[in-house]
C-alpha positions in Angstrom: 51.4 155.0 29.6 51.6 156.1 33.3 52.7 153.7 36.1 49.1 153.5 37.4 47.7 152.6 34.0 50.4 150.0 33.4 49.2 148.2 36.5 45.5 148.7 35.8 45.8 146.8 32.5 46.2 143.6 34.5 42.9 144.2 36.3 39.7 142.4 35.0 37.9 144.5 32.3 34.8 145.4 34.3 36.8 146.6 37.3 39.3 148.3 35.0 36.5 150.4 33.4 35.4 151.6 36.9 38.9 152.6 37.7 39.3 154.4 34.4 36.2 156.6 35.2 36.9 160.3 35.5 36.2 160.3 39.3 37.0 163.9 40.0 34.3 164.9 37.5 31.8 162.5 39.1 32.5 163.9 42.6 32.1 167.5 41.3 28.8 166.6 39.6 27.5 165.1 42.9 28.7 168.1 44.8 26.8 170.5 42.5 23.6 168.4 42.6 23.9 168.2 46.4 23.9 172.0 46.6 20.7 171.9 44.5 19.0 169.5 46.8 20.1 171.6 49.8 18.6 174.8 48.2 15.3 173.1 47.3 15.1 172.0 51.0 15.7 175.6 52.1 13.2 177.0 49.6 10.5 174.7 50.9 11.0 176.0 54.4 12.7 172.9 55.7 10.2 170.4 54.1 12.3 167.8 52.3 9.3 166.2 50.7 8.1 169.1 48.5 10.9 169.3 46.0 14.2 168.1 47.5 13.3 164.4 47.9 12.2 164.0 44.3 15.2 165.9 43.0 17.5 163.6 45.0 15.7 160.6 43.6 16.0 161.8 40.0 19.7 162.5 40.6 20.3 159.0 41.9 18.5 157.5 38.9 20.5 159.8 36.6 23.8 158.7 38.2 22.9 155.1 37.6 22.1 155.9 34.0 25.4 157.8 33.7 27.4 154.8 34.9 25.5 152.4 32.6 26.2 154.7 29.6 29.9 155.0 30.6 30.4 151.3 30.7 29.2 150.9 27.0 32.0 151.2 24.5 32.2 154.6 22.7 32.0 152.9 19.3 28.5 151.8 20.1 27.3 155.3 20.8 28.9 156.4 17.6 27.0 153.8 15.6 23.7 154.8 17.4 24.1 158.6 16.8 21.8 158.6 13.8 19.2 156.5 15.5 19.2 158.6 18.6 18.8 161.8 16.5 15.9 160.3 14.5 14.1 159.1 17.7 14.5 162.6 19.3 13.2 164.2 16.1 10.1 161.9 16.0 9.4 162.7 19.7 9.5 166.4 18.9 7.0 165.8 16.1 4.8 163.8 18.6 5.0 166.8 21.0 3.8 169.1 18.2 0.6 167.1 17.7 0.0 165.3 21.0 2.2 166.9 23.6 1.1 168.1 27.1 0.5 171.8 27.4 1.7 173.7 30.5 1.8 177.5 31.0 0.8 178.1 27.4 3.6 175.9 25.9 3.3 172.5 24.4 6.6 170.9 25.2 6.1 167.7 27.3 5.3 164.0 27.0 3.5 162.8 30.1 4.8 159.3 31.2 2.8 159.5 34.5 5.8 159.3 36.8 7.7 161.9 34.7 7.0 164.7 32.3 9.7 164.5 29.7 10.8 167.2 27.3 12.2 165.7 24.0 13.9 169.0 23.3 16.3 168.4 26.2 17.2 165.0 24.6 17.7 166.6 21.2 20.4 168.9 22.6 22.7 165.9 23.1 21.6 163.6 20.3 22.3 166.5 17.9 25.8 166.7 19.3 26.3 163.0 18.9 25.2 163.0 15.3 27.4 166.0 14.4 30.4 164.5 16.1 29.8 161.2 14.1 29.4 163.2 10.9 32.7 165.1 11.3 34.5 161.9 12.4 33.3 160.3 9.1 34.0 163.4 6.9 37.4 163.9 5.4 39.0 166.9 7.2 39.8 168.5 3.8 36.0 168.8 3.1 35.1 170.3 6.5 34.7 173.9 5.2 33.3 173.2 1.7 29.8 174.7 1.3 28.1 171.4 0.4 29.5 169.6 3.4 28.6 172.6 5.7 25.0 172.6 4.5 24.1 169.2 5.9 25.0 169.9 9.5 23.2 173.3 9.2 20.0 171.5 8.1 20.5 168.9 11.0 20.6 171.9 13.4 17.8 173.9 12.0 15.2 171.1 11.5 14.7 170.5 15.3 15.3 174.1 16.1 12.2 175.1 14.0 10.1 172.4 15.8 11.2 173.6 19.2 10.4 177.2 18.2 6.9 176.2 17.4 6.3 174.9 20.9 7.2 177.8 21.6 10.6 177.4 23.4 13.0 180.2 22.5 15.6 179.2 25.1 16.0 175.6 24.0 16.1 176.7 20.3 19.0 179.0 21.2 20.7 176.1 23.0 20.4 173.8 20.0 22.0 176.4 17.7 24.8 177.1 20.1 25.5 173.4 20.9 25.6 172.6 17.2 27.8 175.6 16.5 30.3 174.5 19.2 30.8 171.1 17.5 31.2 172.7 14.0 33.7 175.2 15.5 35.7 172.4 17.1 35.6 170.3 13.9 37.4 173.1 12.1 34.7 174.8 10.0 36.0 178.1 8.6 35.4 181.2 10.8 34.0 183.0 7.7 30.8 180.9 8.1 30.4 182.0 11.7 31.0 185.6 10.7 28.2 185.2 8.1 25.9 183.7 10.7 26.7 186.6 13.1 25.7 189.1 10.3 22.5 187.2 9.7 21.7 187.2 13.4 22.1 191.0 13.5 19.7 191.2 10.6 17.3 188.8 12.3 17.3 190.9 15.5 16.5 194.0 13.5 13.7 192.0 11.8 12.3 191.0 15.1 11.8 194.6 16.1 10.7 195.9 12.7 8.0 193.3 12.3 6.5 193.7 15.7 2.8 194.4 15.6 2.5 193.1 12.0 0.7 189.9 10.9 4.0 188.3 10.1 5.9 189.3 13.3 8.8 186.9 14.1 8.0 186.2 17.8 5.0 185.7 20.0 3.6 188.6 21.9 4.8 187.2 25.3 8.3 186.9 23.9 8.3 190.6 22.8 7.1 191.3 26.4 10.2 189.5 27.7 12.4 191.7 25.5 10.7 194.8 26.8 11.1 193.6 30.4 14.8 192.9 29.8 15.4 196.4 28.4 13.4 198.2 31.1 12.1 195.9 34.0 11.1 198.9 36.1 8.5 200.0 33.5 6.2 197.3 34.8 7.5 196.4 38.3 4.4 194.5 39.4 3.8 192.8 36.1 6.3 191.6 33.5 9.3 193.1 35.3 8.5 191.6 38.7 10.6 188.4 38.3 13.8 190.1 37.3 13.5 193.0 39.8 12.9 190.5 42.7 15.8 188.4 41.4 18.2 191.4 41.5 17.0 192.3 45.0 17.7 188.7 46.1 21.2 188.7 44.5 22.1 192.0 46.0 20.7 191.4 49.5 23.0 188.4 50.0 26.1 190.6 50.4 29.4 189.0 51.0 28.5 186.0 53.0 24.7 185.8 52.8 21.8 185.8 55.2 22.3 182.2 56.2 20.8 178.8 55.3 16.9 179.0 55.3 17.1 182.7 56.1 16.5 184.1 52.6 13.5 186.5 52.8 12.9 186.8 49.1 12.3 183.1 48.6 10.8 182.2 52.0 8.3 185.0 51.8 7.5 184.1 48.2 8.6 187.4 46.7 10.7 185.5 44.1 8.6 183.5 41.5 10.0 180.3 40.0 12.4 180.2 42.9 12.9 176.4 42.7 13.4 176.3 38.9 14.9 179.0 36.7 15.7 181.5 39.5 17.3 179.1 42.1 20.7 180.8 41.8 19.3 184.0 43.3 18.1 182.0 46.3 21.6 180.6 46.8 23.2 184.0 46.4 20.8 185.5 49.0 21.5 182.8 51.6 25.2 182.2 51.0 26.2 185.6 49.4 29.1 186.2 47.0 31.2 183.5 48.6 28.6 180.8 48.1 27.7 181.9 44.6 31.4 182.2 43.5 32.1 178.7 45.0 29.3 177.2 43.0 30.7 178.8 39.8 34.1 177.3 40.6 32.6 173.8 40.8 30.9 174.4 37.4 34.2 175.7 35.9 36.0 172.6 37.2 33.5 170.2 35.6 33.9 172.0 32.3 37.6 172.0 32.7 37.8 168.3 33.3 35.7 167.7 30.2 38.0 169.9 28.0 41.1 168.2 29.4 39.6 164.8 28.6 38.7 166.0 25.0 42.3 167.2 24.5 43.8 164.0 25.7 41.5 161.8 23.6 43.0 160.7 20.2 39.7 159.6 18.8 38.1 162.4 16.8 34.5 161.4 17.5 35.1 161.2 21.2 36.8 164.6 21.3 34.1 166.3 19.4 31.4 164.6 21.5 33.0 165.7 24.8 33.4 169.3 23.5 29.7 169.3 22.4 28.5 168.0 25.8 30.7 170.5 27.6 29.5 173.3 25.3 25.9 172.5 26.0 26.6 172.4 29.8 28.3 175.8 29.6 25.5 177.4 27.5 23.0 176.1 30.1 25.0 177.8 32.8 25.8 181.0 30.9 22.2 181.6 29.6 20.6 181.0 33.0 23.0 183.2 34.9 22.7 186.0 32.3 19.0 185.7 32.5 18.6 185.9 36.3 21.1 188.8 36.6 19.3 190.9 34.0 22.0 190.6 31.4 19.7 188.7 28.9 15.9 188.3 28.4 14.2 185.6 30.5 14.0 182.5 28.1 13.3 179.7 30.5 16.6 177.9 30.7 17.2 175.9 33.9 20.4 176.1 35.9 22.1 172.7 35.3 22.0 170.2 38.2 20.4 172.8 40.5 17.0 173.7 39.1 14.1 171.4 40.0 13.0 169.2 37.1 13.5 165.7 35.9 14.1 166.0 32.1 17.1 168.4 32.2 18.7 166.5 35.1 18.5 163.1 33.5 19.6 164.3 30.1 22.6 166.1 31.5 23.7 163.1 33.4 23.3 160.8 30.4 25.4 163.4 28.5 28.1 163.1 31.2 27.8 159.3 30.7 28.8 159.8 27.1 31.8 161.9 28.3 32.7 159.1 30.7 32.4 156.5 28.0 34.7 158.4 25.7 37.1 158.8 28.7 37.0 155.2 29.7 37.4 153.8 26.2 39.9 156.2 24.8 43.0 154.8 23.1 45.8 154.1 25.6 
């Protein structure tokens, strides 16, 4: 026990929990979200009310939720993992039959003040349940086929529902997030090699079944693949977004054009500039220096999560933190790959920057779970 912790133990419990919070991670999270509000203000041409005000309000509410979740003992969240997963799954079923449709996809539940995507919630409740499962399971059984099958089913069941919405990006995130927990739990690498082989076969099937009555993907998803492979084939249609995004990324140069001076976003050349493609606006206005600085902030957040997971002696807490950090990393990696033309456009927002309530709130609640594990870890 450090000198500081030996003194903190004499402080009243409530204040002690606040002192035990991972404050560097909180400050880094606030810094990234502040950049997002700043960029939304710029994209709106200096009008704070269009997107920035609501984003700031959602972030404030999310921070309150994060602190509330952090103050609750981690054993409570472990006991609630199954309930949280079932609730998320039932909400996905509700979306399938009664959900709100927007831009051809049925993904939302409309609460009036907020359109909520249950698939965002499922990303973290799935991680909670898998962490609880592997905490309960004898480590000698981790790689036995029967005990590997159950988590695979737990991952695939919501993935199928999300694919039906359709939402390919979130489906991919569910699989990757679940795989991260299984990998950290010690599941044999042979299973991952088998999944990689099946993935290659599935990709081949995607292309071979195109145009048949039993094709794997929707037509618009095939269009996204075509655009990814050759965006210049349809520069004014399907390839427009990614071509404009590349222009914005490149035109920023070393130090950028300056705050509120990005022509691609201000002149509306860049579609979805406030959501999925917000990184390109930042790169145009602040250049390589600004974009790299943002990536450093993201890396520090993930780094603090991993350090907390390594220091935690509770298996559930460690797996939970790794799962949340993995989800956050996959958000980041998929979005950046998408906007830079390294992956097909699949509609994954940039965490804490892209405009939207569901993703912001769920990510902050996920960080609340990380903080709960950090605050209540064995000392």
